[in-house]
DODRENLO-181589 format. One line per field, with one value per residue (C-alpha): residue number from 1; x, y, z. Coordinates in nm, 4 decimals, always signed. Last residue first. Example, Ala and Ser with C-alpha at 12.3 -4.5 7.8 and 13.67 -1.06 7.14 Angstrom:
<pts>
n (2:1)
xx (+1.3670:+1.2300)
yy (-0.1060:-0.4500)
zz (+0.7140:+0.7800)
</pts>
This chain:
<pts>
n (441:440:439:438:437:436:435:434:433:432:431:430:429:428:427:426:425:424:423:422:421:420:419:418:417:416:415:414:413:412:411:410:409:408:407:406:405:404:403:402:401:400:399:398:397:396:395:394:393:392:391:390:389:388:387:386:385:384:383:382:381:380:379:378:377:376:375:374:373:372:371:370:369:368:367:366:365:364:363:362:361:360:359:358:357:356:355:354:353:352:351:350:349:348:347:346:345:344:343:342:341:340:339:338:337:336:335:334:333:332:331:330:329:328:327:326:325:324:323:322:321:320:319:318:317:316:315:314:313:312:311:310:309:308:307:306:305:304:303:302:301:300:299:298:297:296:295:294:293:292:291:290:289:288:287:286:285:284:283:282:281:280:279:278:277:276:275:274:273:272:271:270:269:268:267:266:265:264:263:262:261:260:259:258:257:256:255:254:253:252:251:250:249:248:247:246:245:244:243:242:241:240:239:238:237:236:235:234:233:232:231:230:229:228:227:226:225:224:223:222:221:220:219:218:217:216:215:214:213:212:211:210:209:208:207:206:205:204:203:202:201:200:199:198:197:196:195:194:193:192:191:190:189:188:187:186:185:184:183:182:181:180:179:178:177:176:175:174:173:172:171:170:169:168:167:166:165:164:163:162:161:160:159:158:157:156:155:154:153:152:151:150:149:148:147:146:145:144:143:142:141:140:139:138:137:136:135:134:133:132:131:130:129:128:127:126:125:124:123:122:121:120:119:118:117:116:115:114:113:112:111:110:109:108:107:106:105:104:103:102:101:100:99:98:97:96:95:94:93:92:91:90:89:88:87:86:85:84:83:82:81:80:79:78:77:76:75:74:73:72:71:70:69:68:67:66:65:64:63:62:61:60:59:58:57:56:55:54:53:52:51:50:49:48:47:46:45:44:43:42:41:40:39:38:37:36:35:34:33:32:31:30:29:28:27:26:25:24:23:22:21:20:19:18:17:16:15:14:13:12:11:10:9:8:7:6:5:4:3:2:1)
xx (-10.8799:-10.6465:-10.3121:-10.2365:-9.9332:-10.1478:-10.2757:-10.0854:-10.2544:-10.0951:-10.4077:-10.1797:-10.0051:-9.6325:-9.5743:-9.7882:-9.5440:-9.4508:-9.7476:-9.9485:-10.2189:-10.5819:-10.6134:-10.4073:-10.0261:-9.8152:-9.5377:-9.2211:-8.9893:-9.1269:-8.8099:-8.8803:-8.6546:-8.3456:-8.2335:-7.9385:-7.9885:-8.3635:-8.6251:-8.8940:-9.2733:-9.4121:-9.7191:-10.0628:-10.3065:-10.0840:-10.1731:-10.4854:-10.3879:-10.0665:-9.8178:-10.0595:-10.1166:-9.7429:-9.7117:-9.5813:-9.5449:-9.2336:-9.0628:-8.8187:-8.7289:-8.4002:-8.3923:-8.6681:-8.7131:-8.3730:-8.3176:-8.2005:-8.2752:-8.4771:-8.3394:-8.2440:-7.8694:-7.8463:-7.8130:-7.6189:-7.7566:-7.6714:-7.9596:-7.9517:-7.5748:-7.5470:-7.1734:-7.0625:-7.0305:-7.2605:-7.5362:-7.5463:-7.3533:-7.4735:-7.4102:-7.6402:-7.6738:-7.4304:-7.2182:-7.2585:-7.1372:-6.8043:-6.7902:-6.6389:-6.9594:-7.1479:-6.9157:-6.6113:-6.4195:-6.3917:-6.7677:-6.7777:-7.1482:-7.1985:-6.8923:-6.7649:-6.6010:-6.4728:-6.1611:-5.9502:-6.1165:-6.4130:-6.4941:-6.8503:-6.8199:-7.0792:-6.8557:-6.5489:-6.2875:-5.9613:-5.7304:-5.4724:-5.5048:-5.1518:-5.1130:-4.7695:-4.4991:-4.2400:-4.2539:-4.6288:-4.9176:-5.2534:-5.6207:-5.8761:-6.1976:-6.4669:-6.6109:-6.3310:-6.2772:-6.1465:-6.0142:-6.2201:-6.3862:-6.0418:-5.9444:-5.7554:-5.6849:-5.3215:-5.2679:-5.0222:-4.9639:-4.6405:-4.6163:-4.8907:-4.9459:-4.6013:-4.5693:-4.5030:-4.5691:-4.7121:-4.5424:-4.4504:-4.0758:-4.0332:-4.0301:-3.8432:-3.9689:-3.7748:-3.9799:-3.9474:-3.5669:-3.5052:-3.1362:-3.0274:-2.9233:-3.1439:-3.3690:-3.4251:-3.2580:-3.4639:-3.3611:-3.5107:-3.7377:-3.6802:-3.5199:-3.5548:-3.5713:-3.3846:-3.1852:-3.3310:-3.2666:-3.0983:-2.7991:-3.0312:-3.2192:-2.9098:-2.5798:-2.3043:-2.2267:-2.5875:-2.5781:-2.9173:-2.9818:-2.7025:-2.6650:-2.5636:-2.3828:-2.1234:-1.8389:-1.9573:-2.1692:-2.1997:-2.5394:-2.5231:-2.8252:-2.6627:-2.3469:-2.1153:-1.8669:-1.6081:-1.3445:-1.4011:-1.0636:-1.0019:-0.6731:-0.3707:-0.4176:-0.1338:-0.3430:-0.6254:-0.9373:-1.2384:-1.5702:-1.8451:-2.1263:-2.4028:-2.5491:-2.2242:-2.1555:-1.8762:-2.1126:-2.3159:-2.0031:-1.9599:-1.7266:-1.5670:-1.3587:-1.2298:-1.2436:-0.8739:-0.7404:-0.8652:-0.7357:-0.4076:-0.1497:-0.3280:-0.5309:-0.4146:-0.7121:-0.7132:-0.7564:-0.3939:-0.3325:-0.1365:+0.0673:+0.0257:+0.3113:+0.1855:+0.1407:-0.1989:-0.3740:-0.2134:+0.0850:+0.0901:-0.2561:-0.6095:-0.6640:-0.4873:-0.1919:-0.1447:-0.2228:+0.1047:+0.2925:+0.4170:+0.5826:+0.6686:+0.5962:+0.7451:+0.9545:+0.9601:+0.8473:+0.7736:+0.4646:+0.2761:+0.0160:+0.1262:+0.2767:+0.0173:+0.1006:-0.1244:-0.4500:-0.6538:-0.8388:-0.5062:-0.2826:-0.0864:-0.3973:-0.5936:-0.8082:-0.9900:-1.2147:-1.0868:-0.9481:-0.5839:-0.4843:-0.1298:+0.0720:-0.2162:-0.2242:-0.2173:-0.3750:-0.3238:-0.6191:-0.8028:-1.1125:-1.0555:-0.9168:-1.0751:-1.0068:-1.2695:-1.4916:-1.4222:-1.4317:-1.0511:-1.0177:-0.9274:-0.6671:-0.3944:-0.1338:-0.0749:-0.2843:-0.6621:-0.7553:-0.4471:-0.5106:-0.5143:-0.8309:-0.8352:-1.2027:-1.3659:-1.6876:-1.8687:-2.2495:-2.3136:-1.9890:-1.6281:-1.4349:-1.0979:-1.2392:-1.1664:-1.5181:-1.7683:-2.0727:-2.4037:-2.4675:-2.2467:-2.4173:-2.6479:-2.6016:-2.2346:-2.2633:-1.9155:-1.8135:-1.4476:-1.4441:-1.5603:-1.8570:-2.1370:-2.2298:-2.5910:-2.8068:-3.1021:-3.0198:-2.6581:-2.3540:-1.9970:-1.7226:-1.7311:-1.4041:-1.5204:-1.6330:-1.3074:-1.1162:-1.3973:-1.4156:-1.0407:-1.0451:-1.3481:-1.1629:-0.8617:-1.0766:-1.2760:-0.9538:-0.8340:-1.1721:-1.1822:-0.8297:-0.8980:-1.2255:-1.0543:-0.8043:-0.4457:-0.1908:-0.0034:+0.2280:+0.5303:+0.4200:+0.6288:+0.5617:+0.6248:+0.6340:+0.5103:+0.6147:+0.4197:+0.6220:+0.6301:+0.9868:+0.8985:+0.7650:+0.3972:+0.2749:+0.0767:+0.0364:+0.1212:-0.0009)
yy (+3.9987:+4.2893:+4.4094:+4.7412:+4.8130:+4.8293:+4.4820:+4.2670:+3.9259:+3.6688:+3.7036:+3.7465:+4.0107:+4.0729:+3.7740:+3.9296:+4.2145:+4.5549:+4.6059:+4.8903:+4.7725:+4.7384:+4.3709:+4.2496:+4.2353:+3.9246:+3.8768:+3.7053:+4.0112:+4.1472:+4.0796:+4.1906:+4.4371:+4.4671:+4.1103:+4.2304:+3.9793:+4.0780:+3.8283:+3.6612:+3.6687:+3.4132:+3.5085:+3.6452:+3.9212:+4.2124:+4.5795:+4.6307:+4.3361:+4.5162:+4.3346:+4.0552:+3.9718:+3.9193:+3.7137:+3.7643:+3.4865:+3.6484:+3.6038:+3.3368:+3.1672:+3.3600:+3.6250:+3.8859:+4.2386:+4.2320:+4.5022:+4.2600:+3.8997:+3.7023:+3.3497:+3.1832:+3.2262:+3.4445:+3.7866:+3.7758:+4.0504:+4.2714:+4.4386:+4.2042:+4.2267:+4.4258:+4.4379:+4.4387:+4.7415:+4.5975:+4.8444:+4.7275:+4.8595:+4.8904:+4.7314:+4.8021:+4.5539:+4.3846:+4.0815:+3.8861:+3.5484:+3.6628:+4.0344:+4.2885:+4.3200:+4.4201:+4.7114:+4.7837:+5.1122:+5.0765:+5.0804:+5.4155:+5.5141:+5.3874:+5.1855:+4.9017:+4.5622:+4.6512:+4.4582:+4.7675:+5.0748:+5.1913:+5.5465:+5.6629:+5.6722:+5.4031:+5.1074:+5.2128:+4.9524:+4.7948:+4.6443:+4.9268:+4.9340:+4.8001:+4.8306:+4.9047:+4.6512:+4.8214:+4.5379:+4.5878:+4.4197:+4.3168:+4.4167:+4.2746:+4.4630:+4.6073:+4.9150:+5.1626:+5.5278:+5.4670:+5.1080:+4.8332:+4.7374:+4.6779:+4.4152:+4.4063:+4.1135:+4.2144:+4.1810:+3.8911:+3.7517:+3.9494:+4.1903:+4.4405:+4.7910:+4.7808:+5.0227:+4.7398:+4.3982:+4.2273:+3.8880:+3.7556:+3.7956:+4.0471:+4.3678:+4.2975:+4.4949:+4.5850:+4.6882:+4.3421:+4.3526:+4.3674:+4.3525:+4.2625:+4.5170:+4.3753:+4.6817:+4.5937:+4.7757:+4.8570:+4.8202:+5.0500:+5.0177:+4.8994:+4.6007:+4.4950:+4.1159:+3.8732:+3.7148:+3.7458:+4.0850:+4.0819:+4.2975:+4.5257:+4.6064:+4.7886:+4.7032:+4.9625:+4.8623:+4.8965:+5.2069:+5.3714:+5.2277:+4.9695:+4.6948:+4.3250:+4.3483:+4.0808:+4.3369:+4.6992:+4.9211:+5.2507:+5.4086:+5.3621:+5.1334:+4.7930:+4.7996:+4.5424:+4.2759:+4.1555:+4.3967:+4.2466:+4.0676:+3.8746:+3.8771:+3.6604:+3.3936:+3.5548:+3.5588:+3.7352:+3.5241:+3.6358:+3.7522:+3.7247:+3.9690:+4.1076:+4.4062:+4.4995:+4.5307:+4.2757:+4.0010:+4.0743:+4.0179:+3.6815:+3.5261:+3.1841:+3.1705:+2.8345:+2.9174:+2.9823:+2.9848:+3.2049:+3.3879:+3.1923:+3.1405:+3.0762:+2.7939:+2.6767:+2.7216:+2.4415:+2.5080:+2.4305:+2.7852:+2.9105:+2.6291:+2.3283:+2.0786:+1.7717:+1.4467:+1.3837:+1.4532:+1.8034:+1.9012:+2.2479:+2.2117:+2.2992:+1.9996:+1.7836:+1.5447:+1.5150:+1.1459:+1.0945:+1.4196:+1.3355:+1.5962:+1.6494:+1.2867:+1.1535:+1.0209:+0.9453:+1.1482:+0.9110:+0.9643:+0.6692:+0.8959:+0.8685:+0.5266:+0.4399:+0.7496:+1.0602:+1.1474:+1.1357:+0.8324:+0.6596:+0.6068:+0.2779:+0.0646:-0.0058:+0.3100:+0.2073:+0.5070:+0.5636:+0.8450:+0.7534:+1.0880:+1.1407:+1.3840:+1.6180:+1.9718:+2.1467:+1.9161:+1.5688:+1.4820:+1.1527:+1.3083:+1.1311:+1.4236:+1.7421:+1.9918:+2.2561:+2.3198:+2.6280:+2.4346:+2.4576:+2.2903:+2.4847:+2.3711:+2.4013:+2.1251:+2.1495:+2.4278:+2.3823:+2.7333:+2.9599:+3.1525:+3.4821:+3.3771:+3.1620:+3.0773:+2.8461:+2.6536:+2.8194:+2.7816:+3.1520:+3.3478:+3.2782:+3.5850:+3.5366:+3.5932:+3.2342:+3.0923:+3.3655:+3.3613:+3.4911:+3.6659:+3.7156:+3.9751:+3.8879:+3.6954:+3.6254:+3.2641:+3.1737:+2.8846:+2.8153:+3.0346:+3.3891:+3.3422:+3.4118:+3.0464:+2.9355:+2.8247:+3.0554:+3.2892:+3.3179:+3.1005:+3.1790:+3.0574:+2.7645:+2.6147:+2.5485:+2.1883:+2.0680:+2.0707:+1.9121:+1.6356:+1.5704:+1.5613:+1.3322:+1.1015:+1.0757:+0.9935:+0.7466:+0.5691:+0.5490:+0.4161:+0.1567:+0.0327:+0.0284:-0.1582:-0.4157:-0.4844:-0.3843:-0.6653:-0.8061:-1.0900:-0.8841:-0.5336:-0.3246:+0.0417:+0.2772:+0.6338:+0.8932:+1.2491:+1.5650:+1.8815:+2.0414:+2.0309:+1.7830:+1.5440:+1.5102:+1.1606:+0.9945:+0.6209:+0.3517:-0.0005)
zz (-8.7264:-8.8019:-8.6488:-8.8057:-9.0236:-9.3395:-9.2556:-8.9992:-8.9653:-8.7366:-8.5239:-8.2081:-8.4125:-8.4314:-8.6557:-8.9321:-8.9683:-8.8400:-8.6154:-8.4680:-8.2371:-8.3620:-8.2898:-7.9894:-8.0039:-7.9491:-7.6738:-7.7972:-7.7925:-7.4666:-7.2608:-6.9064:-6.7265:-6.5004:-6.5222:-6.7274:-7.0061:-7.0277:-6.9052:-7.1234:-7.1728:-7.4238:-7.6239:-7.5379:-7.6152:-7.5520:-7.5772:-7.3641:-7.1447:-7.0427:-6.8129:-6.7249:-7.0906:-7.1472:-6.8298:-6.4734:-6.2216:-6.0587:-6.3966:-6.2846:-6.6127:-6.6354:-6.3624:-6.3221:-6.2017:-6.0238:-5.7618:-5.4898:-5.5794:-5.8357:-5.8705:-6.1988:-6.1468:-6.4529:-6.2887:-5.9629:-5.7455:-5.4481:-5.2656:-4.9691:-4.9601:-4.6331:-4.5588:-4.1954:-3.9709:-3.7087:-3.7958:-4.1570:-4.4550:-4.8167:-5.1552:-5.4514:-5.7346:-5.9596:-6.0312:-5.7117:-5.5842:-5.4382:-5.3697:-5.6099:-5.8113:-5.5033:-5.4508:-5.2212:-5.1907:-4.8140:-4.7888:-4.6088:-4.6206:-4.2640:-4.1560:-4.3703:-4.3476:-4.0011:-3.8907:-3.8531:-3.9976:-4.2092:-4.1029:-4.0466:-3.6678:-3.6331:-3.5463:-3.3513:-3.4457:-3.3225:-3.5828:-3.5687:-3.1891:-3.1145:-2.7369:-2.5956:-2.5107:-2.7348:-2.9855:-3.0416:-2.8640:-3.0148:-2.9949:-3.2469:-3.3115:-3.0978:-2.9255:-2.9602:-2.8631:-2.5158:-2.4613:-2.3059:-2.6358:-2.7889:-2.5326:-2.1987:-1.9700:-1.9196:-2.2967:-2.2530:-2.6045:-2.6417:-2.3517:-2.2664:-2.1351:-1.9709:-1.6761:-1.4281:-1.5755:-1.8807:-1.9044:-2.2490:-2.1818:-2.4610:-2.2577:-1.9320:-1.6376:-1.3243:-1.0194:-0.8628:-0.8842:-0.5062:-0.4281:-0.0756:+0.1813:+0.4599:+0.4453:+0.0773:-0.2082:-0.5150:-0.8819:-1.1428:-1.4455:-1.7974:-1.9641:-2.3279:-2.3767:-2.6036:-2.3243:-1.9747:-1.8083:-1.4675:-1.5549:-1.7525:-1.4317:-1.3054:-1.1381:-1.0948:-0.7391:-0.6327:-0.4125:-0.3609:-0.0119:+0.0293:-0.2256:-0.2590:+0.0759:+0.1577:+0.1601:+0.1717:-0.0470:+0.1430:+0.1921:+0.5694:+0.5666:+0.6259:+0.8332:+0.6864:+0.7879:+0.5352:+0.6773:+1.0224:+1.0430:+1.3659:+1.5505:+1.6292:+1.3558:+1.1584:+0.8412:+1.0225:+1.0776:+0.8865:+1.0277:+0.7674:+0.6934:+0.9083:+1.0869:+1.2654:+1.6391:+1.6765:+1.7892:+1.4750:+1.2654:+1.4278:+1.6904:+1.7459:+1.4319:+1.2929:+0.9232:+0.9193:+1.2751:+1.5582:+1.8627:+1.8691:+2.1411:+2.4725:+2.3305:+1.9853:+1.7526:+1.4923:+1.1197:+1.0352:+0.9165:+1.2131:+1.3576:+1.5854:+1.5547:+1.3681:+1.5606:+1.3973:+1.7335:+1.7209:+1.9291:+2.0876:+2.2250:+2.1085:+1.8790:+2.1355:+2.1829:+2.5563:+2.5570:+2.3736:+2.3429:+1.9939:+1.7712:+1.4068:+1.3181:+0.9927:+1.1511:+1.5262:+1.8238:+2.1092:+2.3212:+2.1749:+2.0232:+1.6603:+1.5902:+1.3313:+1.1313:+1.1648:+0.9924:+1.3184:+1.1784:+1.1713:+0.8710:+0.8677:+0.9155:+1.2342:+1.2396:+0.9223:+0.8372:+0.4846:+0.2762:+0.3176:+0.4688:+0.5981:+0.8052:+0.8710:+1.0296:+0.6905:+0.4367:+0.2958:+0.0668:+0.0977:+0.2539:+0.5898:+0.7839:+0.6750:+0.3941:+0.4438:+0.1429:-0.0698:-0.4004:-0.4320:-0.0915:+0.2212:+0.4767:+0.2143:+0.1939:-0.1785:-0.3193:-0.3167:-0.2124:-0.2014:-0.5239:-0.3395:-0.1513:+0.1611:+0.1423:+0.3926:+0.4621:+0.1726:+0.2065:+0.1845:+0.2159:+0.3169:+0.1975:+0.0236:-0.3235:-0.4318:-0.4225:-0.5099:-0.2823:-0.4112:-0.7439:-1.0465:-1.2741:-1.5636:-1.8878:-1.9491:-2.0661:-2.1959:-1.9749:-1.8907:-1.5834:-1.5251:-1.7609:-1.5174:-1.5152:-1.5306:-1.2366:-1.3100:-1.0180:-1.1355:-1.0715:-0.9861:-1.2212:-1.4653:-1.3539:-0.9959:-1.0244:-1.1766:-0.8494:-0.6547:-0.9093:-0.8927:-0.5112:-0.5114:-0.7493:-0.5190:-0.2220:-0.4286:-0.5267:-0.1654:-0.0511:-0.3278:-0.2524:+0.1211:+0.0689:-0.1476:+0.1329:+0.0842:+0.0912:+0.3912:+0.2978:+0.3873:+0.4819:+0.2464:+0.3029:+0.0144:+0.1420:-0.1014:-0.0368:+0.0419:+0.0949:+0.4511:+0.5828:+0.8584:+0.5985:+0.5031:+0.4284:+0.1505:+0.1742:-0.0793:+0.0014)
</pts>
């Protein structure tokens, strides 16, 4: 089995221990592999930079999504925030021996990674192998200092003493507070910003472990943007509604700052997100429950929204104002230039407009369809029951009444004249006898 140890000088070396017939158990091999894999995964998990409200990267790492500002804790800025357990900043997270991993999680005994305050870490919970559960060699705790131990006080080894349970000499940066010497150590700080008289933030341990650093604490409401604050009164660090706008939308409005110094974007509007909000009249298909009839000067039609999130009333109508507009077919005498002949199924007649601003085709005609309609006197064989004799019994004595090609009048060509009427030939007379241009018996 190969274990990882820290020498007295600090660098990690690999000690090969030959144990005769002893071979590593399967669980040890798996645990050691998992420990290494977890370290690799943790290292790769921070390459995409801080995340936004929608879970995307802000583009500070390998990603290229730059929509919106970075929000929440930023691992690597030297200030433990949110769910970060530690943050050394200055590129110190995850370096060899650091107490803080590169994902801002404390490096603890048993994670398979040798950190400050540890001499070994095999990533398992077997206290009987060459690396104990205190991350020291098997001989640690016997009261005799022997390589690679830095110290060994036996039962006196302590997390708060001069010699740690891993047989490493206590020092600033190992994450353990040495009583009587250190005030804090790394993320191991026993006070808070509120304890120090601030409204919030994060107390950080000074690099010499002899004092606390309150530079990441803040006093909300003083109008000064301080560490851990998103905003303070009217100070937003240069952020505006546009930094929160979804792609493809046009932002408007102003950010607000809450009494807790967090950003409130509820007064921001984003034209193009299909949600009518704030001063927007509408947005896409969201008309905020409005229609043409609810707007001044209109009583119907089709309301829509333009690209500026204002109402488009071009298809709204005001029936009765004498102007054909929007979806109206006509309005009063304004027929929009239309005639009966221009409408399907008609070739003449008189077009008008009804009270609903739709065409009234009752006086339109289609001559030749065999049906009398509109202003037609007759149509084909439909003579309204009229005959030659019925038209003028004093002139006609019979014959076949017809209809003119325009359906506007009767065709009298085949009607015959009674005796005494002027004629131009025998065929004009019912008696078939035209004498001296007069029908005779």
